[in-house]
C-alpha positions in Angstrom: 105.2 92.8 40.4 106.0 90.9 37.2 109.7 91.6 37.6 109.6 90.1 41.1 108.0 86.9 39.7 110.8 86.7 37.1 113.5 87.1 39.8 111.7 84.5 41.9 111.9 82.1 38.9 115.6 82.6 38.5 116.3 82.3 42.3 114.2 79.1 42.6 115.9 77.6 39.6 119.4 78.3 40.9 118.5 76.8 44.3 116.9 73.8 42.7 120.0 73.3 40.6 122.2 73.4 43.7 120.0 70.9 45.3 120.3 68.4 42.4 124.0 68.3 42.8 123.5 66.8 46.3 120.9 64.2 45.3 122.0 60.6 45.0 122.9 59.6 41.4 121.3 56.1 41.6 117.8 57.6 41.1 116.9 59.2 37.9 115.3 62.0 39.8 118.3 64.3 39.7 118.1 64.5 35.9 114.4 65.5 36.0 115.0 68.0 38.8 118.0 69.5 36.9 116.0 69.9 33.7 113.2 71.6 35.7 115.7 73.9 37.3 117.1 74.9 34.0 113.6 75.5 32.5 112.8 77.8 35.5 116.0 79.8 35.0 115.4 80.2 31.2 111.7 81.3 31.8 112.9 83.8 34.4 115.5 85.3 32.0 113.0 85.5 29.1 110.4 87.1 31.3 112.9 89.6 32.7 114.1 90.5 29.1 110.5 90.9 27.9 109.5 93.2 30.8 112.6 95.3 30.6 112.5 95.7 26.8 108.9 96.6 26.8 107.7 93.6 24.8 105.1 92.8 27.5 102.6 95.6 28.1 101.9 95.6 31.8 98.3 96.3 32.7 98.0 99.5 34.7 94.8 99.8 36.8 
């Protein structure tokens, strides 16, 4: 389940980054959205690395 959340972060970040390229440049919104997209991608990569390397102990119920 945690790996799917990490993959979802990465996919949403990439889609948001593609959307910012189509936004009008007059507004400053494309900068904020681009930074948010990059943060989502970085969080997804870090979460994926931590899960796959075993640094995060997953609760098994």
